[in-house]
C-alpha positions as CSV (number, residue, x, y, z in Angstrom):
1,M,-0.9,3.1,8.1
2,H,-2.4,6.4,7.0
3,R,-2.8,7.8,3.5
4,T,-2.1,11.6,3.6
5,E,-4.0,14.1,1.5
6,V,-0.8,14.6,-0.5
7,F,-0.5,10.8,-1.2
8,N,-4.1,10.7,-2.4
9,K,-3.4,13.6,-4.8
10,W,-0.4,11.8,-6.2
11,W,-2.4,8.5,-6.4
12,E,-5.0,10.3,-8.6
13,K,-2.3,12.2,-10.6
14,E,-0.4,9.0,-11.4
15,G,-3.6,7.2,-12.4
16,V,-2.9,4.3,-10.0
17,N,-5.4,1.5,-10.4
18,N,-7.3,1.0,-7.1
19,E,-6.8,-2.7,-7.4
20,N,-3.2,-2.1,-6.5
21,Y,-4.0,-0.7,-3.1
22,V,-5.0,-4.1,-1.5
23,Y,-1.5,-5.4,-2.4
24,H,0.3,-2.2,-1.4
25,E,-1.5,-2.1,1.9
26,R,-0.4,-5.7,2.7
27,A,3.2,-5.0,1.6
28,L,3.5,-1.7,3.5
29,T,2.1,-3.2,6.8
30,Q,5.2,-5.5,6.6
31,F,7.5,-2.5,6.0
32,Q,10.6,-2.6,8.2
33,N,12.8,0.5,8.6
34,I,16.0,-1.3,7.7
35,Y,18.4,-0.8,4.8
36,L,18.1,-3.5,2.2
37,P,20.3,-4.4,-0.8
38,H,19.5,-3.1,-4.3
39,N,17.7,0.0,-3.0
40,L,14.4,-1.8,-2.3
41,Q,13.9,0.7,0.5
42,V,16.1,3.7,1.3
43,C,16.1,6.1,4.3
44,I,16.2,9.6,2.8
45,F,15.9,11.8,5.9
46,K,15.5,11.4,9.6
47,N,15.4,13.2,12.9
48,S,14.4,12.2,16.4
49,S,10.7,12.1,15.6
50,Y,10.4,11.1,11.9
51,E,12.1,9.0,9.3
52,C,11.4,9.5,5.5
53,W,11.8,6.3,3.4
54,V,11.4,5.5,-0.3
55,T,10.5,2.0,-1.3
56,R,9.4,0.2,-4.5
57,L,6.1,-1.5,-5.1
58,P,4.9,-3.4,-8.2
59,D,2.0,-2.3,-10.5
60,K,0.1,-5.6,-10.1
61,A,-2.9,-4.2,-12.0
62,G,-0.6,-3.2,-14.9
63,G,1.4,-6.4,-14.9
64,K,4.7,-4.7,-13.9
65,G,7.1,-5.7,-11.2
66,K,8.9,-3.5,-8.8
67,S,11.5,-2.1,-11.3
68,G,8.7,-0.9,-13.6
69,G,6.2,-0.1,-10.9
70,F,5.9,2.6,-8.3
71,R,8.2,4.5,-5.9
72,V,6.4,5.2,-2.6
73,V,7.5,7.9,-0.2
74,L,6.5,7.1,3.4
75,V,7.1,8.8,6.7
76,L,7.5,6.9,10.0
77,D,6.2,8.9,12.9
78,L,8.4,7.4,15.6
79,E,6.5,8.9,18.5
80,E,3.0,7.8,17.4
81,E,4.3,4.6,15.8
82,L,2.4,5.5,12.6
83,L,3.3,4.9,9.0
84,L,2.2,7.9,6.8
85,L,2.0,7.4,3.1
86,Q,3.2,10.7,1.6
87,G,3.6,10.1,-2.2
88,I,3.5,7.5,-5.0
89,F,5.1,7.9,-8.4
90,R,5.4,5.8,-11.5
91,R,9.1,5.2,-12.2
92,T,8.8,6.3,-15.8
93,H,7.5,9.7,-14.6
94,L,10.5,10.4,-12.4
95,Q,12.9,10.8,-15.4
96,F,15.8,9.0,-13.7
97,N,19.2,10.0,-15.0
98,G,21.1,7.3,-13.1
99,N,20.7,3.9,-11.4
100,S,17.7,4.1,-9.0
101,G,17.5,7.9,-9.5
102,K,20.5,8.7,-7.3
103,Y,21.9,11.2,-9.9
104,D,18.6,13.0,-10.5
105,K,18.3,16.4,-8.8
106,Q,14.6,16.8,-9.7
107,Y,13.8,13.4,-8.0
108,K,15.8,14.4,-4.9
109,A,14.1,17.8,-4.8
110,L,10.7,16.1,-4.9
111,L,11.6,13.8,-2.0
112,K,12.9,16.7,0.0
113,A,9.7,18.6,-0.5
114,L,7.6,15.7,0.6
115,A,9.7,15.1,3.7
116,S,10.3,18.7,4.7
117,E,6.9,18.8,6.5
118,F,8.3,16.2,8.9
119,C,12.1,16.2,8.8
120,S,14.6,19.0,9.3
121,I,17.5,18.4,7.0
């Protein structure tokens, strides 16, 4: 698992407590690229080399669960078998207009921008 420079910038911008990283690191090493019910993790884009996923992680330091925690954008490098952390956002900052953000154009544009480096759409 590798934290990209973009991820670190979002980590700082969102003011994520560093105590969360130990839990997030453990949770993400167990990440499986499969579709799960209730949008726990969703494949956004993919091609033959990369897959871009969004998953939910709790804010353990803030005492919030997954629904009030973070959305994490990660990219699976299928050739190198590497998990790249690309972005982390507080749910409240994403201004969701619909359930799980699926009706929010700004949210989709943000995900598209983060994935565009890796995935042709």
